[in-house]
C-alpha positions as CSV (number, residue, x, y, z in Angstrom):
1,X,0.0,0.0,0.0
2,X,1.4,3.4,-1.0
3,X,1.4,6.2,1.6
4,X,2.0,9.9,1.3
5,X,5.6,10.6,0.8
6,X,7.4,10.3,4.1
7,X,10.0,13.0,4.2
8,X,8.8,13.2,7.8
9,X,11.3,11.7,10.3
10,X,8.4,11.0,12.7
11,X,6.7,8.9,10.1
12,X,9.9,7.1,9.0
13,X,10.6,6.4,12.7
14,X,7.2,5.0,13.2
15,X,7.7,2.5,10.4
16,X,11.1,1.6,11.7
17,X,9.7,0.9,15.1
18,X,6.9,-1.1,13.5
19,X,9.2,-3.3,11.5
20,X,11.5,-3.9,14.4
21,X,8.6,-4.8,16.7
22,X,7.1,-7.1,14.1
23,X,10.5,-8.8,13.8
24,X,10.5,-9.3,17.6
25,X,6.9,-10.4,17.5
26,X,5.9,-7.7,20.0
27,X,2.6,-5.8,19.9
28,X,2.9,-2.3,18.5
29,X,0.7,0.8,18.5
30,X,-1.1,1.3,15.2
31,X,-0.2,4.4,13.2
32,X,-3.1,6.7,13.7
33,X,-5.0,7.5,10.4
34,X,-7.1,10.7,10.2
35,X,-8.3,10.5,6.6
36,X,-7.7,9.4,3.1
37,X,-7.4,10.4,-0.5
38,X,-7.2,8.3,-3.6
39,X,-8.1,5.5,-1.2
40,X,-4.8,5.9,0.6
41,X,-4.6,6.5,4.4
42,X,-3.2,9.8,5.6
43,X,-1.4,9.4,9.0
44,X,-1.8,11.9,11.7
45,X,2.0,12.3,11.8
46,X,1.9,13.7,8.3
47,X,-0.8,16.1,9.2
48,X,1.1,17.4,12.2
49,X,4.2,17.8,10.0
50,X,2.5,19.8,7.2
51,X,0.8,22.0,9.8
52,X,4.2,22.8,11.3
53,X,5.4,23.9,7.9
54,X,2.5,26.1,7.3
55,X,2.7,27.7,10.8
56,X,6.3,28.7,10.1
57,X,6.3,29.3,6.4
58,X,2.8,30.0,5.1
59,X,3.8,33.3,3.7
60,X,6.0,31.4,1.2
61,X,2.9,30.6,-0.8
62,X,1.0,33.7,0.0
63,X,-1.2,32.0,2.7
64,X,-2.5,33.8,5.7
65,X,-4.9,31.5,7.5
66,X,-7.3,33.6,9.6
67,X,-8.8,30.7,11.6
68,X,-8.1,27.1,12.7
69,X,-10.7,26.0,10.1
70,X,-8.8,27.8,7.3
71,X,-5.5,26.4,8.5
72,X,-6.9,22.9,8.5
73,X,-8.1,23.3,4.9
74,X,-4.7,24.5,3.8
75,X,-3.0,21.5,5.6
76,X,-5.2,19.1,3.6
77,X,-4.4,20.9,0.4
78,X,-0.7,20.6,1.0
79,X,-0.9,17.0,2.1
80,X,-2.5,16.3,-1.3
81,X,0.1,18.3,-3.1
82,X,2.9,16.4,-1.4
83,X,1.2,13.2,-2.5
84,X,1.1,14.5,-6.1
85,X,4.8,15.4,-5.9
86,X,5.6,11.9,-4.8
87,X,3.5,10.4,-7.6
88,X,5.3,12.6,-10.1
89,X,8.8,11.5,-8.7
90,X,9.6,15.0,-7.7
91,X,12.6,15.1,-5.3
92,X,14.7,17.9,-3.8
93,X,18.4,17.0,-3.8
94,X,20.8,17.8,-0.9
95,X,22.4,20.7,-2.9
96,X,19.0,22.3,-3.4
97,X,18.1,21.8,0.3
98,X,21.4,23.4,1.5
99,X,21.0,26.3,-0.9
100,X,17.4,26.9,0.3
101,X,18.5,26.8,4.0
102,X,21.1,29.4,3.3
103,X,18.5,31.5,1.5
104,X,16.1,31.3,4.4
105,X,18.8,32.2,6.9
106,X,19.9,35.2,4.8
107,X,16.3,36.5,4.4
108,X,16.0,36.3,8.2
109,X,19.2,38.1,8.8
110,X,20.8,35.1,10.5
111,X,24.5,35.7,10.1
112,X,26.3,32.5,11.0
113,X,27.7,29.4,9.2
114,X,24.9,26.9,9.8
115,X,27.1,24.0,8.8
116,X,29.8,24.8,11.3
117,X,28.0,26.6,14.1
118,X,25.5,23.9,15.1
119,X,24.6,25.6,18.4
120,X,23.6,28.9,16.7
121,X,21.8,27.0,14.0
122,X,19.9,24.8,16.4
123,X,18.9,27.8,18.5
124,X,17.7,29.8,15.4
125,X,15.7,26.8,14.1
126,X,14.0,26.4,17.5
127,X,13.1,30.1,17.7
128,X,11.8,30.1,14.1
129,X,10.0,26.8,13.8
130,X,9.9,25.3,17.3
131,X,11.5,22.2,15.8
132,X,14.7,20.3,15.8
133,X,17.2,21.0,12.9
134,X,16.5,17.6,11.4
135,X,12.7,18.4,11.2
136,X,13.4,21.9,9.8
137,X,15.5,20.4,7.0
138,X,12.6,18.1,6.2
139,X,10.3,21.1,6.1
140,X,12.7,22.7,3.6
141,X,12.6,19.5,1.5
142,X,8.8,19.5,1.6
143,X,8.6,23.2,0.5
144,X,11.0,22.7,-2.4
145,X,9.2,19.7,-3.7
146,X,5.9,21.6,-3.5
147,X,7.5,24.4,-5.5
148,X,8.9,22.0,-8.0
149,X,5.5,20.4,-8.5
150,X,3.9,23.8,-9.0
151,X,6.6,24.7,-11.6
152,X,6.1,21.4,-13.4
153,X,2.4,22.1,-13.7
154,X,2.7,25.7,-14.7
155,X,5.3,24.9,-17.3
156,X,2.6,23.0,-19.2
157,X,0.2,26.0,-19.2
158,X,0.2,27.9,-22.5
159,X,-0.4,31.5,-21.8
160,X,-0.7,34.7,-23.9
161,X,-1.4,38.3,-22.9
162,X,-3.0,40.8,-25.2
163,X,-2.6,44.6,-25.3
164,X,-6.2,44.9,-24.3
165,X,-5.7,42.8,-21.2
166,X,-2.5,44.7,-20.2
167,X,-4.1,48.1,-20.7
168,X,-7.2,47.0,-18.7
169,X,-5.1,45.9,-15.8
170,X,-2.9,49.1,-16.0
171,X,-6.1,51.2,-15.7
172,X,-7.5,49.1,-12.8
173,X,-4.2,49.6,-10.8
174,X,-3.6,53.3,-11.7
175,X,-7.1,54.7,-11.3
176,X,-7.5,55.6,-7.6
177,X,-10.5,56.5,-5.6
178,X,-11.0,57.9,-2.2
179,X,-14.5,56.9,-0.9
180,X,-16.4,56.6,2.3
181,X,-19.0,53.8,2.7
182,X,-22.0,53.7,5.0
183,X,-22.6,50.0,5.6
184,X,-25.9,48.3,6.3
185,X,-27.1,44.8,7.0
186,X,-30.4,45.3,5.3
187,X,-31.0,46.7,1.8
188,X,-34.1,48.7,2.9
189,X,-32.0,50.5,5.5
190,X,-29.4,51.5,2.9
191,X,-32.2,52.7,0.6
192,X,-33.6,54.8,3.4
193,X,-30.3,56.3,4.2
194,X,-29.7,57.1,0.5
195,X,-32.9,59.0,0.2
196,X,-32.1,60.9,3.4
197,X,-28.6,62.0,2.2
198,X,-30.0,63.0,-1.2
199,X,-32.3,65.5,0.5
200,X,-29.9,66.9,3.0
201,X,-26.1,67.6,2.5
202,X,-25.7,67.4,6.3
203,X,-27.3,64.1,6.8
204,X,-24.2,62.0,6.0
205,X,-22.1,63.6,8.7
206,X,-25.0,63.6,11.2
207,X,-25.4,59.8,10.7
208,X,-21.7,59.2,11.0
209,X,-21.6,61.0,14.3
210,X,-24.4,58.7,15.6
211,X,-23.0,55.5,14.1
212,X,-19.3,55.9,13.5
213,X,-18.6,52.1,13.3
214,X,-21.0,51.8,10.3
215,X,-18.7,54.0,8.1
216,X,-15.4,53.1,6.5
217,X,-13.1,55.3,4.4
218,X,-10.7,54.3,1.7
219,X,-8.0,56.8,0.7
220,X,-6.9,56.9,-2.9
221,X,-7.2,53.1,-3.3
222,X,-6.6,51.3,-6.7
223,X,-9.8,50.1,-8.3
224,X,-8.6,46.5,-8.5
225,X,-8.2,46.4,-4.7
226,X,-11.6,48.0,-4.1
227,X,-13.2,45.4,-6.4
228,X,-11.5,42.6,-4.5
229,X,-12.3,43.8,-1.0
230,X,-15.8,45.1,-1.6
231,X,-17.1,42.6,-4.2
232,X,-18.3,45.4,-6.5
233,X,-17.9,45.0,-10.3
234,X,-15.4,46.9,-12.4
235,X,-18.0,48.9,-14.4
236,X,-19.6,50.3,-11.2
237,X,-16.3,51.8,-10.0
238,X,-15.6,53.4,-13.4
239,X,-19.0,55.0,-13.2
240,X,-18.0,56.4,-9.8
241,X,-14.8,57.8,-11.4
242,X,-17.1,60.0,-13.6
243,X,-18.8,61.6,-10.6
244,X,-17.8,64.9,-8.9
245,X,-16.2,64.8,-5.5
246,X,-19.0,64.9,-2.8
247,X,-21.5,62.9,-4.9
248,X,-23.3,60.0,-3.4
249,X,-23.6,56.7,-5.3
250,X,-26.8,54.6,-5.0
251,X,-26.9,51.6,-2.6
252,X,-25.0,48.5,-3.7
253,X,-24.7,44.9,-2.5
254,X,-21.1,44.6,-1.1
255,X,-19.2,41.7,0.4
256,X,-20.8,42.2,3.8
257,X,-24.3,43.6,3.4
258,X,-25.1,46.8,1.5
259,X,-23.3,50.1,1.1
260,X,-23.9,53.7,0.1
261,X,-20.8,55.3,-1.4
262,X,-19.6,58.9,-1.1
263,X,-17.0,60.0,-3.6
264,X,-14.3,62.0,-1.8
265,X,-11.4,62.2,-4.3
266,X,-9.9,60.6,-7.3
267,X,-6.6,60.2,-9.2
268,X,-6.8,59.2,-12.8
269,X,-4.3,56.9,-14.5
270,X,-1.7,58.8,-16.6
271,X,-2.1,57.2,-20.0
272,X,1.5,58.1,-21.0
273,X,2.8,55.8,-18.3
274,X,1.2,52.7,-20.0
275,X,3.8,52.7,-22.8
276,X,6.6,52.4,-20.2
277,X,4.9,49.6,-18.2
278,X,3.2,47.7,-21.1
279,X,5.6,44.7,-21.2
280,X,5.7,44.5,-17.4
281,X,1.9,44.1,-17.5
282,X,2.2,41.4,-20.2
283,X,4.4,39.4,-17.9
284,X,2.2,40.0,-14.9
285,X,-0.9,38.7,-16.8
286,X,1.0,35.6,-18.0
287,X,1.9,34.9,-14.4
288,X,-1.7,35.3,-13.3
289,X,-2.8,32.9,-16.0
290,X,-0.1,30.4,-15.0
291,X,-1.3,30.6,-11.4
292,X,-4.9,30.1,-12.5
293,X,-3.8,27.1,-14.6
294,X,-2.3,25.6,-11.5
295,X,-5.5,26.2,-9.5
296,X,-7.6,24.7,-12.2
297,X,-5.3,21.6,-12.3
298,X,-5.4,21.3,-8.5
299,X,-9.2,21.6,-8.5
300,X,-9.3,18.6,-10.8
301,X,-6.9,16.7,-8.6
302,X,-9.1,17.4,-5.5
303,X,-12.1,16.1,-7.3
304,X,-10.4,12.9,-8.3
305,X,-8.8,12.4,-4.8
306,X,-12.2,12.0,-3.1
307,X,-10.8,13.3,0.2
308,X,-12.3,11.8,3.3
309,X,-11.5,13.4,6.7
310,X,-12.1,11.2,9.7
311,X,-11.0,13.8,12.2
312,X,-10.4,17.5,11.9
313,X,-7.3,19.2,13.3
314,X,-5.0,16.2,13.1
């Protein structure tokens, strides 16, 4: 039976103990299994190991789990990615691992020779990861193999970027809005507020004094960031760009409830800048498409894996 790749010293040790005990015909404690994918068992030791990697190095992949539930979901994703790396015979060699350790130490301003000064190295690893050096080195191996898998997948994604796509993204990032939003849980309340502020120029500030926590301000924020955070479509923000400062925009459904928008200020994209940045945007769009290709691939893998979780949180 195939198991998830065991770069984990805990898991290897468990199997070593199991084999030795069987040879001596002594009873052993079963390896605890907390789930499965592709019909293969996932040991709790593997879960604990991957969680330790994410707790120390989640930022490597742009992850910022905001809750235990989200962290748990990420752990299962990376357990599955590790399995896929194993299935694709992806291995990090010692030279790559050593180079990555040196890179991590350098990025963290750790100025010592980790191969010679084992005391300083062990202390740094403990402070950074709360692990022993041997486990940290397996964490590095794990991260490199995930990166190699990602590269292998994205290398197969054929991507192109058009001038239209590049110009669109340039405008979304260089058109800036300052807005204030009055937030409401119910649509009827937002409509009532909208009618009130249309009739009285003082109503906005009066309501803000009463309910300051219901108002949020964005200072000259790029449209693409506003779209992402507020869940409002592109065309709507470009309509706001056409309004004069001080104008009120009608109530909209936003990511959390409903909002009434007040236009405070704007800074329009300088079209002459596009020519200088055009090819930079071409590469940015290609990278975005490669990332999306990877996500599409992984989505298919997850469907085929038929993940079964027996117990959350390892």
